[in-house]
N, C-alpha and C positions, 0 to 999 in steps of 0.2 A: 289483637286489643280492638276495642269496641267504643268509639265515641257516640253519644247521644245528645240530645238537648231536653232540658227540664224546662216546663212552663212554671212561674212563680207568681202565684195569683196576688193582685194587687187589691190593697184593703179599700183603695180609693176607686171607684168606680169610674173616673174620668182620668184614671193613669193606666198606661198600657201594662199587660203582666210581663216579667223581667222572663227573659230567655238566658238559661245558663248553660254552658258547655259542660258535660259531663264526661267522665272515664270511668269504664267498667273494672272493678279491681275485686279480687277474691282474698277472702282471709285465708290463710295456709291453715289447712287441719292436720299436716303431717310435717314431719323433719325431712329436708333441712329447712330452715326459717317457720318453724311451726309458729303461728300467730301473727306473722307479717303479711302484709299486704304484698301481692303479686298480680301479674297480669294473668287473665284463662290461659289454661293451655295443659296440654298433657303429651303422652306418648302416642307415638303411631302403632297401630294395630297391624297384625299380618293381615294382607290383602287389602288394605286402606291406602288412597291416595293421601298426599299431605292436605289437599285441600278437603277430603271427606273427614280426615281426623280434626281439623279445626273446627268444621261446622259440628261434628259430634261433641267435641270438648265445649263450646260456647253452650250448646243445649244442655248439657250435662251440669255444667258448673253455674251456670246463670241463666238457663231458660229462652236463651236468646236461639229463635228459629229462623231459619233460611236467610242468613245474612250475605249479602254481596262481599264478596272478599277482593280484596287489592293488595297483591304480593308487595311488602315492604322490604325484606332481604334476610339474609342468612347471617347467624350469631354463632360464632365458632370459637372464639377463645378457648384454649386449653382448660384455664383455670375458671372459667365462668360458673362451674357447678362443683360444689364439693362432692358430689356422689361419681363423679370421673368425667371424663371427656364427653359432653353432650351437645349436640349441635340442634340450634333452634331456628324455624324458619317462621317468621312473624308476618301476620296478616294484620290488615286496617279492615274493621267492618264499620258500617254505620247502621245507627238505627233512629227512629222518631219516638220511640218508647223507652220509658225508664221502670218497665215492671220486671221484677225478677222473681227466679226461684232456683234452688240448688237441689240436685238430685241426689239422694242417697246414695253413698258410696263413692263418691267423687273425693278426690284429695283437696277438696275446697270445703272448709267450715262455713262459710256463708260467701255472699256476693254483695257487694254495695257499688253504688255510682258515687263518685266523689267530685267535687267541684275543681275544674281546671281552668286556671286564669291566665290568661296571656296579657303581657305588658310589654309595647314598646317603647324604649327611651333612648336618649343618645349614645348611652353605652351598649345597646344592643336588647335582644329579647330576653325578658323574665318570666319563667314558666313555673307556676305554683299548684301543688296539687293539695287539696284541703280535706281533712276528714273531721268535720264539726268543730271549725275553727283551727285546729291543729294542722301545721304544716307537715306532711308527710314525704313531699319531695318538692326542692327548689333547685331550678337553675338559673343562673343570672350571670352578667357579665363573661360570658365565655365558659363558666364552670359550675361545677355543682356545689352549691351551698348545703344543702340537706338532702340525704337520701336514706330513707328507712324501708324502701322497698327490698324484696328478696331478689337475688342472682343479680344479674346486669338489667334490669327490667326498666331503671331509671333512663339507661342509655336508648332503649327501645321507644319509650315514651317521647323522649326528645326527638329521636329521628322520625317517628310517626306524625307528630303534630307539625314538624316542618314539611313533611310530604302532605300532610292535610292543608296547610296553609297555602303551598304551592299550589296543591290542587283547585282549592276553591278559588284563587287569584286568576288563574289561567285557564281553569276549564269550569265543569258545571258540578262538583262533587257536593258544593251546598246543597242541593235539591236533595242528596242521600238522606240529610237530616230532616226532611220535611215530611209531614203527613201528604196524602194525595192532594188535598185543598189545603191553601194556605192564603195569608194576606201579605202583601208586601212587606208590611212592619215585621209579621214572622220571620221572614227571610231577611230582612236587614240587621236584627239584633245579632242573630249567630254569625252571619257573615264579618260585622264589625269585630265581635268577639275573637273570632279566629284569625282574621287577617290584621287588626290594629287599624284598619283605614275607616275613618268615619265621614261620611256623606250627608248632606241634610237629605230629608225625605224626599224632594223633589230630585235632587242629583243621583240618589239609589234608585230612583223610578225610572229615571232616563237610562241608567246603566244597566237594569235587568230586563226591563219591558220587553225587549226584543224576544227574550227567552221564555216568555210566559204565554199562556193562552189563558183570556179572560171567561170566566163561566157566569152564569147568571144566578150564582149563589151569593149569601152575604153571610158575614158573621155578625150575628144579631146582637152577640155579647162584647163586641169590640167597645173600648173607651170613646166617649163624647158621642159617636154616631156608627151606625153601620159601616162595614167595610166591606167590599168587594171580595170574592175569594178567587184564587188563581190557580192554574196547575202548571207543570212544566210543559212547555210546546213539544 
């Protein structure tokens, strides 16, 4: 599955653009679950490795090229697919673009970036997947509240988000969602959206500055004033 960041332009030049966490889904063009959303994927071809199959399917179904893959795990419950006992190996991929194309002949009718919203409360994590305001998936208070996705892909999404959150907090996975050059505020919004950890701009800068390399470039379109661009050190 592919996570991405979308930048929503602000109408007010004095306000920062909003960064939203997105998840790539495809609308199924075949049975089972025709018309439902599912994660991009497909069957292994003779002579392929699992990693090669994942890369091919992402290109065919969503136009995502050369993703860095992180192995999430294997899903093998006997009743997970009505076509038979089918085992899935799930990968996480990150991208800083949200451009899409779907190849003719794939089992995906179309590909879509959906808003993925995570909220931490006293009762635990709430995770919602939105399609133009409609909730197609919701996990809250330790259980599924709504799941309109195909197969067991809701379970995969929860596992993948928890993995992503852990990697962002404890390692440097957040940089996989960034372009080559970015401002510190570009980095802070996705970090907060994924982790639920909110810091002051000064506090966040102190936290990440040791992992950044300063450049001589500036974001001329930044709100209020120009902002320096950084890259991963």
